[in-house]
C-alpha positions in Angstrom: 184.3 164.2 59.1 187.2 162.6 57.2 188.1 158.5 57.8 191.2 158.0 59.2 193.7 155.6 57.5 194.0 152.2 58.9 197.7 152.8 59.7 200.3 149.4 58.8 200.5 149.3 63.1 197.3 149.3 63.4 197.0 146.4 60.7 199.8 144.2 62.3 197.1 144.3 65.6 194.3 143.2 63.9 196.0 140.3 62.0 197.2 138.7 65.8 194.0 138.9 67.2 192.8 137.7 64.2 195.6 134.4 64.7 194.5 134.4 68.8 190.6 134.0 67.7 191.8 131.3 65.6 192.7 129.2 68.0 190.6 129.7 70.9 187.9 128.7 68.3 190.3 125.7 67.1 191.1 124.2 70.7 188.1 125.6 72.0 185.8 123.4 69.1 187.8 120.3 69.4 188.2 119.8 72.5 184.4 120.0 73.0 183.5 117.8 70.1 186.2 115.2 70.9 185.5 115.8 74.9 190.0 114.8 74.6 192.6 117.4 75.7 195.1 115.8 74.2 193.5 115.5 70.8 195.3 118.5 69.2 198.5 117.1 70.8 198.3 113.4 69.6 196.9 115.3 66.2 199.7 118.3 65.7 199.5 118.2 61.4 196.1 118.4 61.7 196.2 121.1 64.2 197.9 123.4 62.5 196.2 122.9 58.7 192.8 123.8 61.1 194.7 126.9 62.9 195.7 128.0 59.3 192.3 127.8 57.4 190.3 129.2 60.2 192.8 132.0 60.2 192.2 132.9 56.5 188.9 132.0 56.8 189.0 135.1 59.1 191.2 137.3 57.7 189.4 137.5 54.4 186.4 138.5 56.3 188.3 141.1 57.4 189.9 142.4 54.5 186.2 142.0 52.8 184.6 143.8 55.8 187.7 146.8 56.0 187.9 146.9 52.5 185.0 146.5 50.6 181.9 146.6 52.8 183.4 149.7 55.2 186.2 151.0 53.8 185.6 154.4 55.0 186.5 153.2 59.0 187.5 156.1 61.9 189.9 153.4 63.2 187.4 153.7 66.8 184.4 152.1 64.4 186.5 149.5 62.9 187.7 148.4 66.3 184.8 147.8 68.0 182.9 146.3 64.7 186.3 144.1 64.7 186.1 143.0 68.0 181.6 142.9 67.9 182.3 140.4 64.2 185.1 137.5 65.3 183.6 137.5 69.3 180.9 136.6 68.2 181.8 134.0 65.6 183.9 132.7 68.1 181.7 132.2 70.9 178.3 131.3 68.4 181.0 128.4 66.6 182.2 127.1 70.2 178.9 126.6 71.4 177.8 125.1 68.3 180.6 122.6 68.4 178.8 121.0 72.0 175.1 121.0 70.1 176.9 119.1 67.2 178.5 116.5 69.1 175.8 116.5 71.9 172.8 116.8 69.6 173.1 116.8 65.7 174.7 118.8 63.3 171.9 119.7 62.2 170.9 121.7 65.5 173.9 124.1 64.8 172.7 127.7 65.6 175.5 129.2 64.0 172.2 131.8 62.2 173.0 133.8 65.3 176.0 134.8 63.8 173.7 136.1 60.9 171.5 137.3 63.6 173.2 139.5 65.7 175.3 141.1 62.6 173.2 142.1 61.4 171.3 143.7 64.1 174.3 145.3 65.8 175.9 146.1 62.1 174.7 146.0 58.3 172.8 143.4 56.4 176.1 142.6 53.8 178.2 141.9 56.1 176.0 139.5 58.5 176.0 137.3 55.2 179.8 137.4 55.0 179.8 136.2 58.5 177.0 133.5 57.9 179.4 132.3 55.3 182.4 132.3 57.1 181.5 130.2 60.5 180.2 128.1 57.9 183.1 127.6 56.2 184.6 127.8 59.7 182.3 124.6 60.8 183.3 123.0 57.9 187.3 123.1 58.3 186.6 122.1 61.7 183.7 119.6 62.7 184.6 117.2 59.3 188.4 117.8 60.0 187.7 116.4 63.7 184.9 113.5 62.1 187.7 112.0 59.5 190.7 112.0 62.7 188.7 110.1 64.6 186.0 107.3 62.0 188.6 107.7 58.9 185.7 108.7 57.4 182.9 111.8 57.0 179.4 111.2 56.7 177.2 112.8 55.0 174.9 113.7 57.9 177.8 115.8 58.8 177.5 117.4 56.1 174.2 118.3 55.2 173.7 119.6 58.7 176.1 122.3 58.3 174.4 123.3 55.2 171.5 123.5 55.7 172.6 126.1 58.5 174.5 127.8 56.1 170.6 128.7 54.2 169.0 129.5 57.3 171.7 131.8 58.4 171.8 134.0 55.2 167.5 133.4 55.1 168.0 135.0 58.7 169.6 137.9 57.8 167.0 139.2 55.4 164.4 139.8 58.3 166.3 142.6 59.6 164.7 145.2 57.8 163.6 148.9 58.7 161.0 148.6 61.1 161.4 145.9 62.7 160.8 144.9 65.5 161.8 142.1 68.5 158.8 140.0 68.1 159.0 140.5 64.5 162.5 139.4 64.6 161.6 136.4 67.0 158.2 135.0 64.4 160.5 135.8 61.3 163.4 133.7 62.4 161.1 130.7 63.5 159.0 130.7 60.6 162.6 130.8 58.5 163.6 128.0 61.0 160.6 125.7 60.1 160.5 126.8 56.1 164.3 125.2 56.3 163.8 122.3 58.3 161.8 120.8 55.6 165.0 121.4 54.0 166.5 118.4 55.6 164.1 116.0 54.1 165.8 115.2 50.8 168.9 114.8 52.9 168.1 113.1 55.0 166.8 110.7 52.5 169.8 110.0 50.7 171.8 108.6 53.2 171.5 104.5 53.8 169.4 102.9 55.5 167.0 105.9 56.8 163.7 105.2 58.5 161.4 107.9 59.2 161.7 108.7 62.7 165.1 110.1 61.4 164.0 112.2 59.0 161.9 113.4 61.3 164.3 113.6 63.8 166.8 115.6 61.3 163.4 117.6 60.7 163.8 118.0 64.5 167.1 119.1 65.1 167.2 121.4 62.0 164.0 124.2 63.7 165.2 123.0 66.9 168.9 125.1 65.5 167.5 128.1 64.2 165.2 128.3 67.3 168.7 128.2 69.9 170.0 130.3 67.4 166.5 133.4 67.9 167.5 132.7 71.8 171.5 133.2 71.8 170.5 136.6 69.7 168.2 137.8 72.1 171.0 137.0 75.8 174.1 138.7 73.3 172.3 141.5 71.9 171.4 143.3 75.5 175.2 142.4 76.0 177.0 143.6 72.9 174.3 146.9 73.0 175.7 147.8 76.6 179.8 146.7 76.1 180.1 147.8 73.1 177.6 151.0 73.0 175.4 149.5 69.4 172.5 152.1 69.5 169.6 149.5 67.5 166.9 150.6 66.7 165.2 148.5 69.7 167.7 150.8 72.1 166.6 154.0 70.4 163.0 153.0 70.9 164.2 152.3 74.7 165.5 155.5 75.2 162.4 157.1 73.7 159.9 155.9 76.5 158.4 158.6 78.3 160.5 156.3 82.0 163.8 157.7 80.8 165.2 159.4 83.7 166.0 162.5 81.6 162.5 163.0 79.9 161.2 161.9 83.3 163.2 165.6 84.3 161.7 167.4 81.3 158.1 166.5 82.5 158.7 167.0 85.9 160.3 170.9 85.2 160.0 171.6 81.6 156.5 170.1 80.6 156.2 172.8 77.8 159.4 171.8 76.2 158.8 167.9 76.2 155.3 168.8 74.7 156.9 170.8 72.0 159.6 167.9 72.0 156.7 165.1 71.4 155.5 167.2 68.7 159.3 167.1 66.7 159.5 163.6 67.3 156.5 162.3 65.2 157.6 165.4 62.5 161.4 164.5 63.0 160.5 160.6 62.1 158.4 161.3 59.2 160.8 163.4 57.7 163.3 160.4 58.4 161.2 157.8 57.0 160.3 160.6 53.8 164.4 160.9 52.6 165.3 156.9 53.8 167.2 158.0 57.1 166.3 155.8 60.3 163.4 156.5 61.4 164.2 155.4 65.5 167.3 158.1 65.4 165.8 160.8 64.0 162.5 160.9 66.6 165.1 160.3 69.6 167.0 163.2 68.3 164.2 165.0 68.3 163.1 163.5 71.9 166.8 165.3 73.6 166.8 167.8 70.9 166.4 170.5 73.4 167.3 168.2 76.9 169.3 171.6 78.0 166.6 174.2 78.4 166.0 171.8 81.9 168.6 173.9 83.7 166.7 177.2 83.4 163.3 176.1 82.0 161.4 179.3 82.7 163.2 181.5 80.6 161.7 179.2 77.7 158.1 180.4 76.6 157.0 176.7 76.0 157.4 176.9 79.5 155.6 180.3 80.4 151.8 180.0 82.0 150.4 183.0 79.8 151.6 185.8 82.7 154.8 186.7 84.0 157.5 186.0 81.3 161.2 186.6 83.8 162.8 188.5 80.3 161.1 191.9 81.1 162.9 191.9 84.3 166.4 190.9 82.4 168.6 192.8 79.8 169.0 191.6 76.5 172.0 190.5 76.6 171.5 188.5 79.5 168.4 186.6 77.6 170.1 186.3 74.8 172.5 184.5 77.1 170.2 182.0 78.7 168.6 180.8 75.4 172.0 180.4 73.1 173.3 178.3 76.4 170.7 175.5 75.6 172.4 173.7 73.0 175.3 173.4 74.5 173.7 172.1 77.9 171.3 170.1 76.4 175.1 168.4 74.5 176.5 168.0 78.1 173.5 166.6 79.6 173.5 163.9 76.8 177.1 163.2 76.6 177.2 162.7 80.4 174.5 160.0 79.9 176.9 158.6 77.1 174.3 159.2 74.4 174.6 158.6 70.8 176.7 161.1 68.4 174.3 161.7 66.2 171.5 162.7 68.7 174.2 164.9 71.0 175.0 166.8 67.5 171.5 166.9 67.3 171.3 169.2 70.3 173.8 170.8 69.3 173.5 171.9 65.6 169.5 172.3 65.9 169.8 176.0 65.9 173.1 176.6 64.0 174.8 180.4 64.0 171.3 181.6 63.3 169.9 184.5 64.0 167.6 185.3 67.9 165.5 187.8 66.1 163.0 188.4 68.3 165.8 190.0 70.9 167.6 191.1 67.7 164.4 193.5 66.8 164.2 194.0 70.1 167.5 195.8 70.6 167.4 197.5 67.6 164.1 199.2 68.9 166.2 200.7 71.6 169.4 201.5 69.9 170.4 204.2 67.9 172.5 203.6 65.0 173.2 200.1 63.2 173.3 197.1 65.1 175.6 194.1 63.9 172.9 190.1 64.5 176.8 188.9 65.5 175.8 189.4 69.1 172.7 188.3 68.9 173.3 184.6 67.1 173.2 181.2 68.4 177.4 180.2 68.9 176.5 176.4 68.2 178.1 174.3 65.1 175.9 174.3 61.7 174.3 171.2 60.9 176.9 168.6 60.1 173.8 165.6 59.6 171.6 165.4 58.1 169.6 164.3 61.6 170.4 167.7 63.0 169.1 169.3 60.2 165.4 167.3 60.0 165.4 168.5 63.3 166.5 172.6 63.0 163.8 172.8 60.6 160.5 170.3 62.6 162.5 172.5 65.5 161.0 175.5 64.5 158.4 174.3 61.7 156.4 173.2 64.8 157.2 176.2 66.7 155.9 179.2 64.2 153.0 176.7 62.9 151.8 177.0 66.2 152.2 180.5 66.7 150.3 181.4 63.5 147.4 178.7 63.1 147.5 178.4 59.1 144.5 177.9 58.2 144.8 176.8 54.5 147.3 174.2 53.3 148.5 176.7 50.9 149.5 179.3 54.2 151.3 175.9 55.7 153.3 175.4 52.8 154.5 179.1 52.6 155.5 179.0 55.8 157.2 176.0 56.0 159.5 176.8 52.8 160.1 179.9 54.1 161.9 178.4 56.7 163.6 175.5 55.2 164.5 178.8 52.3 165.9 181.2 55.5 168.1 178.6 57.0 169.3 177.9 53.0 170.0 182.0 52.4 171.7 181.9 56.3 173.9 179.0 55.1 172.9 177.0 57.9 172.8 173.5 55.4 176.3 173.7 53.9 178.0 172.0 56.4 175.6 168.7 55.9 175.4 166.8 52.5 171.8 167.2 52.5 170.6 167.9 49.0 167.7 170.6 47.3 165.5 167.4 47.5 165.7 165.9 50.4 164.5 169.3 51.4 161.2 169.7 49.8 160.4 165.6 50.8 161.6 166.7 54.4 158.9 169.9 53.5 156.3 167.8 51.8 156.2 164.9 55.2 155.7 167.7 57.7 153.1 169.6 55.7 151.3 166.1 55.3 151.4 165.9 59.1 150.8 168.8 60.8 147.5 169.5 60.2 146.4 166.4 61.1 148.2 167.1 64.4 146.5 170.7 64.5 143.1 169.5 64.5 140.0 170.8 65.5 138.0 168.6 68.1 134.0 169.6 68.8 133.2 171.5 71.5 129.7 169.3 72.9 128.4 172.4 75.3 127.9 174.0 72.5 126.6 171.2 70.5 124.5 170.7 73.7 123.3 174.1 73.3 122.1 173.6 69.6 119.7 170.9 70.5 
């Protein structure tokens, strides 16, 4: 989908919004640092200077984020990320101002900005936001100190510099495969390491004692610990309000305790079992081509959720006896089978699932042909029979995730049906599935490459044998004994 251009009217709206955020930052921070509501009124020139300086920093951050880091924004996505970034910066700076004045400059948790933005958005944007937060703190705090005391202490600057170093380091612990524990442990480890940087800064100060150095080190570590705590509190709030699907949240929706998956377990246990297997294949395929494995797994878990409306008409939910399709005319059977992608997409939309997961449910069959029913109809029909009436009427895969689910879905079903006994047979099955989908034009609407398809095939052929392994028959073993 082509990104929409941001209009001049929208840009003006965003700029005005940045001015509002700047005013909130300056008014709240200065009031908390000075504990004097009239300070800004008594120092009008200073207040205006700080406001314009903070506004300039936020504008530079906005321009860099929109036109350099993310040049292909959709308008809605840009607005959401605009609010996320600026609200995080505002909240953390205001909170940091409290700790700056009440505890120590070394205790400011500006690293929380980088940590939150890295998890919610991107690492690159997190670094920019972390630096911007540091610059804003350097504008506000020393300015207030100079207005109050006529000088700026060296400690005030050093504490913020230590916070900047922590902030940049924090972004590098958010990588693929991260967990809440890894982030927390990594952040505390960074805090312990960075706190040692405060030692030479503290020693440079005049009339410093060992106790003073120890206090600075302790406050530096405490600032990073507070940053982790602030991030842990705000992260689920931002995930929920702004519908940001972090790896944490994607992992949660794949839990079998989720209502939709519980419904599948009760009504369509065979479909759930199939989806679990496909999720493993899809996760491996995503890793192979550099996609998010959490998103691929979630797509696989929910791609067949539409089958819960008519579970008894799908082969994986049959117990091997009565088949209801035997009593239906072929056209009715085709309508039921081809309806499950759209029904699944409707269910997922109602649950406000991510667009990528909804697309995977809707597109994982594309407009392919139901060969079983087509051949069945052809066997009882005289003359030529067109395939158009026996095709799914859904869009072709538009994302790599949908393409992965299409391949893994068919591969799992076909391999279980044919039960290949050699590696060569398995590779032939997967190759035929992929080449058949290519010839049918199913991948014409997504940017998946032949190299990606080759890696997906390799990942399936590597994972599938272990999932179809033979188990020892202990009764026969006892008989032989």
